[in-house]
C-alpha positions as a printed NumPy array, in Angstrom:
array([[114.033, 108.993,  99.275],
       [115.45 , 105.533,  99.878],
       [116.752, 104.689, 103.341],
       [119.596, 102.247, 103.908],
       [119.278,  99.331, 106.313],
       [121.591, 101.136, 108.756],
       [119.487, 104.326, 108.624],
       [116.304, 102.344, 109.287],
       [117.769, 100.42 , 112.223],
       [119.075, 103.619, 113.81 ],
       [115.539, 105.031, 113.926],
       [113.987, 102.019, 115.734],
       [112.654, 102.573, 119.235],
       [111.341,  98.995, 119.491],
       [113.869,  96.197, 119.006],
       [113.29 ,  92.437, 118.939],
       [116.075,  90.018, 119.835],
       [116.635,  86.307, 119.406],
       [119.152,  85.41 , 122.058],
       [121.547,  88.387, 121.785],
       [121.008,  89.042, 118.066],
       [118.813,  92.004, 117.131],
       [116.621,  90.502, 114.421],
       [113.813,  92.983, 113.89 ],
       [112.519,  96.357, 114.969],
       [110.474,  99.398, 114.111],
       [109.785, 103.029, 114.981],
       [106.613, 103.413, 117.045],
       [105.013, 106.64 , 118.228],
       [101.64 , 108.365, 118.591],
       [ 99.536, 105.205, 119.179],
       [ 99.993, 104.421, 115.498],
       [100.522, 100.647, 115.679],
       [ 98.191,  97.915, 116.866],
       [ 99.334,  94.494, 118.064],
       [ 97.467,  92.965, 115.112],
       [ 99.528,  95.062, 112.665],
       [102.809,  94.11 , 114.33 ],
       [101.774,  90.421, 114.297],
       [100.923,  90.6  , 110.587],
       [104.223,  92.276, 109.649],
       [106.198,  89.881, 111.841],
       [104.528,  86.891, 110.141],
       [105.447,  88.333, 106.727],
       [109.118,  88.545, 107.661],
       [109.675,  85.439, 109.794],
       [108.548,  81.877, 110.321],
       [109.003,  80.106, 113.623],
       [110.033,  76.567, 114.491],
       [107.512,  75.518, 117.115],
       [108.289,  72.73 , 119.607],
       [107.041,  69.293, 118.569],
       [105.08 ,  68.549, 121.731],
       [101.8  ,  70.438, 121.763],
       [102.866,  72.754, 118.943],
       [ 99.283,  73.893, 118.426],
       [ 99.226,  75.648, 121.808],
       [102.474,  77.611, 121.281],
       [102.11 ,  81.194, 120.031],
       [104.712,  83.784, 119.011],
       [105.168,  86.535, 121.572],
       [107.486,  89.347, 122.598],
       [108.808,  89.499, 126.171],
       [109.99 ,  92.975, 127.214],
       [113.403,  93.016, 128.835],
       [113.57 ,  96.737, 129.538],
       [111.828,  98.672, 132.326],
       [109.045,  98.084, 133.102],
       [110.094,  94.5  , 132.553],
       [108.132,  91.264, 132.441],
       [105.632,  92.46 , 129.842],
       [104.426,  89.71 , 127.512],
       [102.78 ,  90.644, 124.206],
       [101.256,  87.688, 122.387],
       [101.287,  88.372, 118.644],
       [ 97.602,  87.932, 117.883],
       [ 96.256,  89.114, 114.518],
       [ 92.864,  89.721, 116.169],
       [ 94.214,  92.008, 118.938],
       [ 93.539,  95.663, 118.115],
       [ 95.137,  96.946, 121.321],
       [ 97.801,  99.606, 120.855],
       [101.335,  98.189, 120.919],
       [103.116,  99.714, 123.972],
       [104.898, 102.942, 123.068],
       [108.414, 103.481, 124.457],
       [109.011, 106.537, 126.623],
       [110.372, 109.526, 124.703],
       [114.045, 109.064, 123.933],
       [114.154, 105.428, 125.054],
       [114.303, 102.073, 123.292],
       [112.193,  99.076, 124.354],
       [113.894,  95.714, 123.875],
       [111.902,  92.497, 123.522],
       [113.003,  88.875, 123.364],
       [111.175,  86.726, 120.834],
       [109.576,  83.744, 122.603],
       [106.979,  81.056, 122.063],
       [104.259,  81.249, 124.692],
       [101.702,  78.767, 125.957],
       [ 99.012,  79.578, 128.498],
       [ 98.94 ,  75.878, 129.453],
       [102.43 ,  75.836, 130.953],
       [103.505,  76.835, 134.441],
       [105.152,  80.219, 134.986],
       [108.639,  78.708, 134.808],
       [107.895,  76.766, 131.627],
       [106.148,  79.547, 129.731],
       [109.071,  80.601, 127.555],
       [110.941,  78.52 , 125.033],
       [113.813,  80.356, 123.404],
       [113.972,  79.531, 119.722],
       [115.85 ,  80.982, 116.772],
       [113.858,  82.63 , 114.02 ],
       [114.463,  80.892, 110.725]])
């Protein structure tokens, strides 16, 4: 059976936004996805424009906007931790960001479009 784009997007319980545009998502349940798998799939679908200054230290990440908020997931292909599972019947929304551990708390996030 082939699913349409609309059918796939309606089944997502994890959504990723760039600004206010929903750009990516997936259905996640039963501890089935690892951060490394999500990072790999994300890299297959998107490339990022990293800032010029210190671009080596910037890494793609998801910042959760829904409760509990302020969760940062750095997309690391070596991280085999389970990607956080949304509560039953809810949708977790994340903002795509570039993250650097060398910046202060207020400078951690740079909002960039996905090209």
